[in-house]
N, CA, C and O atoms as a Tinker XYZ file with bonds, in Angstrom:
   256  protein
     1  N    -59.509000   -0.288000   28.069000    73     2
     2  CA   -59.096000   -1.575000   28.577000    64     1     3
     3  C    -57.577000   -1.676000   28.635000    63     2     4     5
     4  O    -57.019000   -2.768000   28.744000    81     3
     5  N    -56.934000   -0.553000   28.563000    73     3     6
     6  CA   -55.478000   -0.538000   28.599000    64     5     7
     7  C    -54.916000   -0.998000   29.933000    63     6     8     9
     8  O    -53.762000   -1.421000   30.001000    81     7
     9  N    -55.705000   -0.924000   30.989000    73     7    10
    10  CA   -55.211000   -1.254000   32.311000    64     9    11
    11  C    -55.544000   -2.686000   32.737000    63    10    12    13
    12  O    -55.130000   -3.117000   33.813000    81    11
    13  N    -56.262000   -3.404000   31.936000    73    11    14
    14  CA   -56.630000   -4.780000   32.265000    64    13    15
    15  C    -55.616000   -5.755000   31.681000    63    14    16    17
    16  O    -55.060000   -5.528000   30.607000    81    15
    17  N    -55.386000   -6.842000   32.409000    73    15    18
    18  CA   -54.517000   -7.893000   31.884000    64    17    19
    19  C    -55.298000   -8.733000   30.873000    63    18    20    21
    20  O    -56.523000   -8.644000   30.797000    81    19
    21  N    -54.592000   -9.534000   30.115000    73    19    22
    22  CA   -55.251000  -10.436000   29.169000    64    21    23
    23  C    -56.173000  -11.403000   29.900000    63    22    24    25
    24  O    -57.258000  -11.713000   29.407000    81    23
    25  N    -55.754000  -11.884000   31.073000    73    23    26
    26  CA   -56.594000  -12.799000   31.854000    64    25    27
    27  C    -57.882000  -12.110000   32.315000    63    26    28    29
    28  O    -58.945000  -12.730000   32.341000    81    27
    29  N    -57.784000  -10.843000   32.673000    73    27    30
    30  CA   -58.976000  -10.111000   33.093000    64    29    31
    31  C    -59.935000   -9.900000   31.925000    63    30    32    33
    32  O    -61.147000  -10.057000   32.070000    81    31
    33  N    -59.388000   -9.547000   30.783000    73    31    34
    34  CA   -60.226000   -9.365000   29.585000    64    33    35
    35  C    -60.899000  -10.686000   29.218000    63    34    36    37
    36  O    -62.087000  -10.704000   28.899000    81    35
    37  N    -60.163000  -11.778000   29.260000    73    35    38
    38  CA   -60.736000  -13.097000   28.968000    64    37    39
    39  C    -61.843000  -13.441000   29.952000    63    38    40    41
    40  O    -62.898000  -13.930000   29.550000    81    39
    41  N    -61.616000  -13.192000   31.231000    73    39    42
    42  CA   -62.620000  -13.511000   32.251000    64    41    43
    43  C    -63.905000  -12.731000   32.017000    63    42    44    45
    44  O    -65.000000  -13.287000   32.097000    81    43
    45  N    -63.769000  -11.445000   31.729000    73    43    46
    46  CA   -64.950000  -10.614000   31.466000    64    45    47
    47  C    -65.662000  -11.088000   30.204000    63    46    48    49
    48  O    -66.889000  -11.180000   30.177000    81    47
    49  N    -64.901000  -11.385000   29.173000    73    47    50
    50  CA   -65.485000  -11.845000   27.908000    64    49    51
    51  C    -66.250000  -13.143000   28.085000    63    50    52    53
    52  O    -67.367000  -13.275000   27.585000    81    51
    53  N    -65.665000  -14.106000   28.789000    73    51    54
    54  CA   -66.329000  -15.396000   28.993000    64    53    55
    55  C    -67.590000  -15.246000   29.842000    63    54    56    57
    56  O    -68.605000  -15.884000   29.565000    81    55
    57  N    -67.528000  -14.411000   30.866000    73    55    58
    58  CA   -68.714000  -14.177000   31.695000    64    57    59
    59  C    -69.820000  -13.513000   30.875000    63    58    60    61
    60  O    -70.993000  -13.866000   31.003000    81    59
    61  N    -69.441000  -12.554000   30.037000    73    59    62
    62  CA   -70.425000  -11.897000   29.177000    64    61    63
    63  C    -71.076000  -12.894000   28.222000    63    62    64    65
    64  O    -72.288000  -12.856000   28.012000    81    63
    65  N    -70.274000  -13.783000   27.647000    73    63    66
    66  CA   -70.827000  -14.799000   26.742000    64    65    67
    67  C    -71.802000  -15.715000   27.469000    63    66    68    69
    68  O    -72.846000  -16.074000   26.922000    81    67
    69  N    -71.464000  -16.096000   28.708000    73    67    70
    70  CA   -72.365000  -16.940000   29.495000    64    69    71
    71  C    -73.674000  -16.215000   29.805000    63    70    72    73
    72  O    -74.753000  -16.798000   29.700000    81    71
    73  N    -73.572000  -14.947000   30.185000    73    71    74
    74  CA   -74.776000  -14.169000   30.467000    64    73    75
    75  C    -75.613000  -13.973000   29.210000    63    74    76    77
    76  O    -76.841000  -14.039000   29.264000    81    75
    77  N    -74.964000  -13.736000   28.093000    73    75    78
    78  CA   -75.686000  -13.568000   26.825000    64    77    79
    79  C    -76.427000  -14.848000   26.444000    63    78    80    81
    80  O    -77.577000  -14.796000   26.007000    81    79
    81  N    -75.776000  -15.981000   26.607000    73    79    82
    82  CA   -76.414000  -17.259000   26.287000    64    81    83
    83  C    -77.590000  -17.525000   27.221000    63    82    84    85
    84  O    -78.636000  -18.008000   26.788000    81    83
    85  N    -77.415000  -17.211000   28.493000    73    83    86
    86  CA   -78.503000  -17.393000   29.457000    64    85    87
    87  C    -79.673000  -16.486000   29.109000    63    86    88    89
    88  O    -80.826000  -16.917000   29.143000    81    87
    89  N    -79.386000  -15.243000   28.778000    73    87    90
    90  CA   -80.434000  -14.308000   28.388000    64    89    91
    91  C    -81.190000  -14.817000   27.164000    63    90    92    93
    92  O    -82.420000  -14.777000   27.132000    81    91
    93  N    -80.467000  -15.290000   26.169000    73    91    94
    94  CA   -81.105000  -15.825000   24.964000    64    93    95
    95  C    -81.998000  -17.011000   25.297000    63    94    96    97
    96  O    -83.103000  -17.133000   24.768000    81    95
    97  N    -81.520000  -17.875000   26.167000    73    95    98
    98  CA   -82.293000  -19.065000   26.527000    64    97    99
    99  C    -83.552000  -18.695000   27.314000    63    98   100   101
   100  O    -84.607000  -19.302000   27.122000    81    99
   101  N    -83.442000  -17.715000   28.184000    73    99   102
   102  CA   -84.574000  -17.326000   29.019000    64   101   103
   103  C    -85.600000  -16.489000   28.265000    63   102   104   105
   104  O    -86.788000  -16.524000   28.586000    81   103
   105  N    -85.155000  -15.749000   27.279000    73   103   106
   106  CA   -86.046000  -14.827000   26.578000    64   105   107
   107  C    -86.347000  -15.232000   25.143000    63   106   108   109
   108  O    -86.987000  -14.486000   24.401000    81   107
   109  N    -85.885000  -16.410000   24.756000    73   107   110
   110  CA   -86.142000  -16.884000   23.396000    64   109   111
   111  C    -87.477000  -17.588000   23.301000    63   110   112   113
   112  O    -88.167000  -17.784000   24.301000    81   111
   113  N    -87.823000  -17.956000   22.111000    73   111   114
   114  CA   -89.087000  -18.633000   21.859000    64   113   115
   115  C    -88.948000  -20.145000   21.842000    63   114   116   117
   116  O    -89.943000  -20.864000   21.750000    81   115
   117  N    -87.721000  -20.625000   21.930000    73   115   118
   118  CA   -87.498000  -22.063000   21.902000    64   117   119
   119  C    -87.797000  -22.670000   23.268000    63   118   120   121
   120  O    -87.599000  -22.017000   24.292000    81   119
   121  N    -88.267000  -23.900000   23.291000    73   119   122
   122  CA   -88.461000  -24.552000   24.583000    64   121   123
   123  C    -87.124000  -24.730000   25.310000    63   122   124   125
   124  O    -86.074000  -24.870000   24.683000    81   123
   125  N    -87.188000  -24.721000   26.623000    73   123   126
   126  CA   -85.977000  -24.852000   27.420000    64   125   127
   127  C    -85.454000  -26.283000   27.307000    63   126   128   129
   128  O    -86.177000  -27.243000   27.572000    81   127
   129  N    -84.208000  -26.406000   26.916000    73   127   130
   130  CA   -83.540000  -27.696000   26.755000    64   129   131
   131  C    -82.702000  -27.968000   28.000000    63   130   132   133
   132  O    -81.791000  -27.208000   28.327000    81   131
   133  N    -83.022000  -29.067000   28.691000    73   131   134
   134  CA   -82.316000  -29.422000   29.922000    64   133   135
   135  C    -80.803000  -29.494000   29.707000    63   134   136   137
   136  O    -80.038000  -29.050000   30.563000    81   135
   137  N    -80.374000  -30.034000   28.602000    73   135   138
   138  CA   -78.942000  -30.215000   28.357000    64   137   139
   139  C    -78.237000  -28.880000   28.137000    63   138   140   141
   140  O    -77.090000  -28.702000   28.545000    81   139
   141  N    -78.926000  -27.947000   27.491000    73   139   142
   142  CA   -78.346000  -26.612000   27.321000    64   141   143
   143  C    -78.189000  -25.929000   28.672000    63   142   144   145
   144  O    -77.196000  -25.242000   28.914000    81   143
   145  N    -79.173000  -26.117000   29.558000    73   143   146
   146  CA   -79.073000  -25.520000   30.894000    64   145   147
   147  C    -77.919000  -26.130000   31.676000    63   146   148   149
   148  O    -77.210000  -25.418000   32.388000    81   147
   149  N    -77.724000  -27.418000   31.555000    73   147   150
   150  CA   -76.599000  -28.054000   32.234000    64   149   151
   151  C    -75.278000  -27.512000   31.701000    63   150   152   153
   152  O    -74.333000  -27.296000   32.460000    81   151
   153  N    -75.222000  -27.299000   30.412000    73   151   154
   154  CA   -74.011000  -26.752000   29.788000    64   153   155
   155  C    -73.745000  -25.322000   30.263000    63   154   156   157
   156  O    -72.608000  -24.978000   30.584000    81   155
   157  N    -74.786000  -24.493000   30.309000    73   155   158
   158  CA   -74.594000  -23.108000   30.731000    64   157   159
   159  C    -74.288000  -23.038000   32.225000    63   158   160   161
   160  O    -73.570000  -22.139000   32.663000    81   159
   161  N    -74.817000  -23.965000   33.006000    73   159   162
   162  CA   -74.503000  -24.001000   34.439000    64   161   163
   163  C    -73.022000  -24.300000   34.654000    63   162   164   165
   164  O    -72.388000  -23.694000   35.517000    81   163
   165  N    -72.477000  -25.211000   33.892000    73   163   166
   166  CA   -71.053000  -25.534000   33.984000    64   165   167
   167  C    -70.202000  -24.350000   33.521000    63   166   168   169
   168  O    -69.179000  -24.034000   34.128000    81   167
   169  N    -70.636000  -23.706000   32.446000    73   167   170
   170  CA   -69.911000  -22.539000   31.950000    64   169   171
   171  C    -69.926000  -21.414000   32.984000    63   170   172   173
   172  O    -68.920000  -20.730000   33.173000    81   171
   173  N    -71.061000  -21.223000   33.650000    73   171   174
   174  CA   -71.150000  -20.178000   34.678000    64   173   175
   175  C    -70.218000  -20.483000   35.842000    63   174   176   177
   176  O    -69.560000  -19.584000   36.367000    81   175
   177  N    -70.161000  -21.735000   36.242000    73   175   178
   178  CA   -69.250000  -22.149000   37.324000    64   177   179
   179  C    -67.806000  -21.830000   36.936000    63   178   180   181
   180  O    -67.042000  -21.303000   37.745000    81   179
   181  N    -67.440000  -22.148000   35.708000    73   179   182
   182  CA   -66.087000  -21.863000   35.226000    64   181   183
   183  C    -65.826000  -20.351000   35.174000    63   182   184   185
   184  O    -64.732000  -19.895000   35.507000    81   183
   185  N    -66.828000  -19.584000   34.757000    73   183   186
   186  CA   -66.663000  -18.134000   34.668000    64   185   187
   187  C    -66.471000  -17.514000   36.044000    63   186   188   189
   188  O    -65.660000  -16.602000   36.204000    81   187
   189  N    -67.209000  -17.998000   37.039000    73   187   190
   190  CA   -67.033000  -17.482000   38.400000    64   189   191
   191  C    -65.599000  -17.721000   38.861000    63   190   192   193
   192  O    -64.960000  -16.816000   39.398000    81   191
   193  N    -65.096000  -18.924000   38.657000    73   191   194
   194  CA   -63.721000  -19.237000   39.059000    64   193   195
   195  C    -62.720000  -18.363000   38.308000    63   194   196   197
   196  O    -61.749000  -17.880000   38.892000    81   195
   197  N    -62.958000  -18.164000   37.023000    73   195   198
   198  CA   -62.057000  -17.351000   36.207000    64   197   199
   199  C    -62.085000  -15.885000   36.659000    63   198   200   201
   200  O    -61.040000  -15.238000   36.727000    81   199
   201  N    -63.275000  -15.365000   36.966000    73   199   202
   202  CA   -63.385000  -13.993000   37.445000    64   201   203
   203  C    -62.712000  -13.824000   38.805000    63   202   204   205
   204  O    -62.038000  -12.821000   39.042000    81   203
   205  N    -62.888000  -14.792000   39.697000    73   203   206
   206  CA   -62.268000  -14.725000   41.019000    64   205   207
   207  C    -60.742000  -14.751000   40.923000    63   206   208   209
   208  O    -60.054000  -14.090000   41.702000    81   207
   209  N    -60.228000  -15.504000   39.981000    73   207   210
   210  CA   -58.775000  -15.559000   39.797000    64   209   211
   211  C    -58.252000  -14.242000   39.209000    63   210   212   213
   212  O    -57.206000  -13.745000   39.626000    81   211
   213  N    -58.979000  -13.686000   38.246000    73   211   214
   214  CA   -58.548000  -12.461000   37.580000    64   213   215
   215  C    -58.786000  -11.219000   38.441000    63   214   216   217
   216  O    -58.062000  -10.229000   38.329000    81   215
   217  N    -59.795000  -11.280000   39.290000    73   215   218
   218  CA   -60.160000  -10.154000   40.148000    64   217   219
   219  C    -60.332000  -10.651000   41.585000    63   218   220   221
   220  O    -61.465000  -10.815000   42.038000    81   219
   221  N    -59.249000  -10.893000   42.303000    73   219   222
   222  CA   -59.310000  -11.478000   43.638000    64   221   223
   223  C    -60.181000  -10.704000   44.629000    63   222   224   225
   224  O    -60.680000  -11.294000   45.587000    81   223
   225  N    -60.375000   -9.406000   44.424000    73   223   226
   226  CA   -61.209000   -8.633000   45.341000    64   225   227
   227  C    -62.654000   -9.129000   45.363000    63   226   228   229
   228  O    -63.384000   -8.859000   46.316000    81   227
   229  N    -63.067000   -9.844000   44.333000    73   227   230
   230  CA   -64.427000  -10.389000   44.298000    64   229   231
   231  C    -64.671000  -11.377000   45.435000    63   230   232   233
   232  O    -65.796000  -11.507000   45.917000    81   231
   233  N    -63.639000  -12.058000   45.855000    73   231   234
   234  CA   -63.774000  -12.995000   46.970000    64   233   235
   235  C    -64.120000  -12.259000   48.257000    63   234   236   237
   236  O    -64.822000  -12.810000   49.105000    81   235
   237  N    -63.649000  -11.039000   48.420000    73   235   238
   238  CA   -63.976000  -10.242000   49.592000    64   237   239
   239  C    -65.418000   -9.761000   49.550000    63   238   240   241
   240  O    -66.069000   -9.678000   50.592000    81   239
   241  N    -65.927000   -9.445000   48.370000    73   239   242
   242  CA   -67.297000   -8.979000   48.219000    64   241   243
   243  C    -68.270000  -10.067000   48.614000    63   242   244   245
   244  O    -69.301000   -9.791000   49.228000    81   243
   245  N    -67.952000  -11.298000   48.268000    73   243   246
   246  CA   -68.813000  -12.440000   48.550000    64   245   247
   247  C    -69.050000  -12.594000   50.058000    63   246   248   249
   248  O    -70.118000  -13.041000   50.477000    81   247
   249  N    -68.058000  -12.224000   50.869000    73   247   250
   250  CA   -68.164000  -12.382000   52.313000    64   249   251
   251  C    -68.984000  -11.289000   52.982000    63   250   252   253
   252  O    -69.381000  -11.434000   54.138000    81   251
   253  N    -69.241000  -10.203000   52.273000    73   251   254
   254  CA   -69.966000   -9.071000   52.876000    64   253   255
   255  C    -71.432000   -9.347000   53.028000    63   254   256
   256  O    -72.173000   -8.495000   53.518000    81   255
């Protein structure tokens, strides 16, 4: 990770945390909580924006 900026590392870390939380919610034994889903949806939206800022080439991939 020597070639990544701090912003890039943060973006990847936050996206990983969001994916991990989503995985836990989808594969756990607890009933699905509407409020937790709303929270993770907002976090995912923020992570997408953070990843796009840290890795601008992602915006080009979206158009393909």
